N, C-alpha and C positions, 0 to 999 in steps of 0.2 A: 525581786523584792517589790517592784512597782506593781506587778500583777497582784501580789498578795495584799497590798494596800487597797487596791480597788475591789478585791474580793471580800476582804474582811471589814472594810470601813462601814458598809451599811449595817453590820451587826451591832455596832456600838460597843459598849463595854458591859457585857453580861456578867453573870456570876462566874467565879473562877472555874467551876467544873464544866459549864457550858463553853467557856472560852477555850479550855484545854481540849474539849471534845471537838469543837469546830476547827481548831488548828490541826488536830490529828486527822480528821476526816477531810479537811480541805487541802492537804498536801497533794494528793493525786490530781485534784482539780487544778490547782495552781501549776503543777508540773506540766500537765497537758496543755493548758492555756499558754504557758510560757514557751513550750516547744513549738506550738503552732505559730505563735507570734515571731519566734526566731526564724522559722521557715519562711514565713511571709516576708519578713524584713530582708532575708537573703535573696528572695526573688525580686524584690523591689528596691534594691540598694542603689539603683541608678537615679532614683529620686533624691533631690537634695535634702528634703525634710526628713526622709528615712535615715540618710547618712548622719544627719544632725542628732537624731534620737539614739542611734546605736553607737555614736562616737564615744561616750563615756565607757561603755562596756568594752569596746575595742581597745581603749587606752589601758584599761585594767588588764585585759588579756596581754597586751604588750609588756606590761610590768611583770606579769607572773609567768610568762613563757618566753623561750628563746629558741633560735634555730639550733639543731643538733650540730656538734662539731664532727670532724672526720672520724674520730675514734668511735663515737656513738653510731654513726652511719655504718661503719665497718662491722660493728657488733650486730646491728639490725640486719644487715645483708647476710652475715654468717648464720644468724638464727633462721632467716627465711630459707636459705639454701638447705639447712639441716631439716627443716620441716618438709620442704618439697622433696627431699630425698626419701623421706618416709611416706609422705602422703602425696601421691601424684593424682590429682583430680581426674585426669584423663584415663588413667589405668585402673581407677577404683571401681569396685562393683557397686551395684545399687545398694546393697546392705552397708557398705563402707561409707557411702555418701550421706547416710542418714544424719550423722553427727558432724559432717563436714560443711563448713560455711564457705561459700564461694562468693567473693566480692568482685563485681565486674565494673 
C-alpha cells in the first residue's frame, strides 16, 4: 500500500477514466516494486531501521497466521508421501520432469 501511494501520488487526481486506467496498468509495477522491496528488506533485516519499517507488516502477519497443529502436519506429511510415491524425481524421465517443480 505504501508503494502504491508513492507511485500514484505524483499523478494527482485526474479524470476518473485516467485514474482507473493508471490503477489497472500500475498493478504490475507496484507488485514488482513491492516484491523487490520485500526481498531487499529480507536481506537487510539485521539493520535496526529496516526491522522498524517491516515491524507493522510482521505484526499483521502474526495476527493472520499461526503455526500448524499436529493434525495439520500429519495431513501435510501424508500428502507429501502420496505425491512422492507417484512422482519420484530421481526415477523420472526427462519428459516427466517438464512439468515437475523441484525445490532445493
